[in-house]
C-alpha positions, 0 to 999 in steps of 0.5 A: 499500500505504501509503495503503489497505493494498493493491494494485489489480493490475487497474488496475496492470496496465492501466496498463502495457499502455497504456504499453508494449504498443502500441508494443512490438507495433508495432515487433516486427511491422513489423520482422518484416514488413520481414525477410520482404522483406530477409532469408532464409528461415532468419533468418525462422524465428528472427525469427519465434520470437523475436518470439513469445518477446518478445510473451509477454515470454519473451525473456530466457529464450529468449536464455539457452537459447541462450546455452549452445549454441555453434552460438548464437554464429554465429546472426545477431541477431534484430530483437527481441533487445533485448526481452530486457531488457523481458521481464525488466521485465515479468516483474518487474511480474508478481511484485513486487506480489505480493511487496509484498502478502505483505510488508505482510501479514507486517508486520501491525500493526507499528509501523513497516511501512516498516522491516519493507519496507525489510529485506524488499526489502533481503533479497530484493536481497541474495539476487538479488545473491549469485545473480547473482554465483554465476552469473555465475561458472559461466555467465556468458552465462546469468546475463546474460539470466535474471530472478533475476539482476536481481531485486536491480537492481529491488530497489535502486529499490524500497528508493529508493522506500520510503525516498524519502518520509522522505528528501525530506521531511526539513526539513534536505534542502533544505540538502543541495544540495552532497551531491545535486551530488556524488552526482549527479556520482558517479552520471554517472561510474560509469555512464560508466565502465560504458559505457567500460571494461566490455567483452565480457571483464567478468564481467558482471552479477555483483559489477561490475553494482553499479557502474551500479546504484550510479550510478543509484540514486545519481542517483535518490536525490539527488533532484529538486533539485541545484546549478548545477554539477550534471550536471542542468544539462546534462541539462536542456537540450532536446535531452536532454530531447527524447531523454529523452522518446522514449527507450522508442520509441528503445529499441524502434527502435534494434535493428531498424534496426541489424539491417536497414539493412545488408540494406536498403542492400546492404552493411555499415554504415560510419560514415556508415551508422551516423549514418543509423541514428542518425537514422532510429531518432530519427525513427522514435522521435518518430513512434512517440511522438506517434502511438502511445506517448501516444495508447496511455496517454490515448486507448487505450479511454478509461473502459474497465474493466481487464478490458477492456483486459486482455482487448484486450492479450491478443487483441493478443498472440494476433494478433501470435503468430498472424501470427509462426507464420503466417510461420514456417510459410510460411518452413518450407514454403520451406526444404522446397522448397529441400531438395527442390531441393538433393536433386535436384541432389546427384545431378548432376555439377554438384552443388557442388564437382564443377562445378569439374571437370566441363567440362559445368557451364557456370556453376559460380558462377551463383545457388544452386538454393535461394534460402534455406538451413535448418537442415539445412545446418547443420555440426552434426548427428548421425547415427543410428550416433553416440551418447554415448561409454561413458567420455566426457570431461567438462569442467565439465558437458559430456560431450565424447565422441562415439562413431560405430561403423561397423565392423559388428562388424569386430574389425580396424575401423580406429580414427579420431578427429576432434578440433577446434572447430566448424571440425572439426565442419563436415567430419563431413559428409565424414568420416562418409559415408567411415567408413560406406564403410570401416567405421571406428570413429570418435570424435569430440570437439569443443569450440567456440572452443578450440585443441587444443593445449596452450597457452591461448587469448588471444583468440577472432575478435579479441577478447581472452579474459581469462577464465581459466576460458575458458582452463581449459576449453580446456585441460582439455579439450585435454590430456583428448583428448591423453591419450585418444589417447596411452592408446589410440593410433587408426589415424588423427586428423583435425584441424581448427580455426579456428587463424587465429581462435584466437590462443594465447599460450605467454608467448614473445611470439613470432609466432602462426605461430612459437608454433603451430609449437612448440605443434602439435609437442609435441601432436602428435609424441607421437601419431605416436610411438605409431603414429598418422597424423595429417591436419591439414585446412586451414582454409576461407576466411572469409566476411568477412561478405560471402560469407554466405546474407544477401548472396546473398539480396540478390543473387539474380541476382548471386552474384559480388557476394558473392565475396572476393578469395583474397588477403583471404579465405584467411589463412595457417592456423597449423597447416597451416603448422605441419604442413608445417614438420615435414615428417614422414612421418606428419603430412599436410596435406589441402588443399581451398582450390582448391575453395573459391577455384579462381582469384583469387576465393573464391566464395559460390555453387558448383555451385548450392549456398550454400558457406557456412551462416553467416558462419563455417561451410561449409554441409553440402550443399557439404561433401557435394559435396566428398566424392569430392575429400576421399576422393581427397586423403586417399588420395593423402596417405595413400599 
């Protein structure tokens, strides 16, 4: 723009295609093909979809859409999940040149167009930074991925580039080596601090993203010269330079290696495996750099016009997208075949948990009838008799109340509530059929990752909860639910939660079991005083990341390899223990642990079914197989 007053967009985009596309498409496609060999069908569908999104440079928006869905927390990462940042980069490349053209057009014949440019870039960056802080505050997961929250980071680089000609041609610059060295060390410290101190509880990107951005800006803006004591001395050594040289391919390869290696070697990665992953990633990156990256930049369609290069780019993108779509279709047919096999099995005496009681079932712990597990096995589903409650509980922008009316208009129909997190939701597959049979009116209120006691959540699945907004959201929901139950007492309340993984803090510092005992009593006893019968569904065994569909896919003929010792997989359920300790006549515990762990082992496959849908929830078909036992034990404790 400064030299000619215009930008040759065709040449610019052709250079970007040469530089980025060959390696990115190759790694994405090869990762998908390896996944077809080692991962179960449901993973292939999700990876295929995300590979399409990555190929079209929309992965960041795909992940942003998933980030607001609680069930996505249990989705296994795809092989191209890290392409979100590459997607943001490509979207930046589409918009930024047009922005520069517009700014220069507005600058016109001003005496100092560069000053106008700096002001415009600063304004765009400031607006993006403000939006990043705002969206991080209201929706941190979404803010992490969407492009507008990242524009200011690119704008920081644009400001440095726009001002660089002034800084680096200044005659006094040669005497600023000491300042440059301090800036470089400060930048390295800020980047290192971000890597070491920031964790999943950090409100990021938001204002804290300024820490690594400022650090990076200091290093770049300090220029190419530096004193001997600068970090550049260390960074200029050969091994570091080699890593820098292959860094793009290393970025592409490291994540699919981490995702696929456990399935390839058939075990979770330990320390030595992680070192293997690093070595393998470096080797693959080196090969890709030599045979794909460099030839792509220098020998890909030499002398071709930008139009031809962009045409080939479109063709390559369509080809990869078509391959992904074909694999998704094939995987969909495989899932449909698995669903038909499950339907054929469902009427028999050896269906899932039924096999544990039927003497005719010779191998209840043999291979599952369906090799894969599809979305139809997810615990989250809707029933045609269920719909939004006319008077919902609203927390933020979420409506957290559903009404399932099976009463057929009967005035004397029993009223039932199902309350809890996603571990309560998995029991819908048993409770709703009972509701249909007994003509209940069922009200459902579920909020993933939130205890239903009136005490703040302090940790979830081992990760400390420091975000007060998360804590307040859980407390607001649980209090609203309790107020509704007290205002119009139902006949029955079913409660279930992942209380073994949801730590609470009442400020006393007591053990979790004691805190839950008090909190549970404070929450539930007022309900029973109004005449409500409360049934606690004891939480299900942990998979320990072992009794998963991935493990069964790797061990099709030996599902016992995916089983866990009962002593490890079935920790105490603090809520169930609290209910038992109360010993109240109107508070009951429904314990189905023996249908998962009939002996000293908790199994991954029972009666031809996958027991688990993912690493955390029970598969819907297995819950369906528990309906007779659930009904029997409900009736037993209710009598």
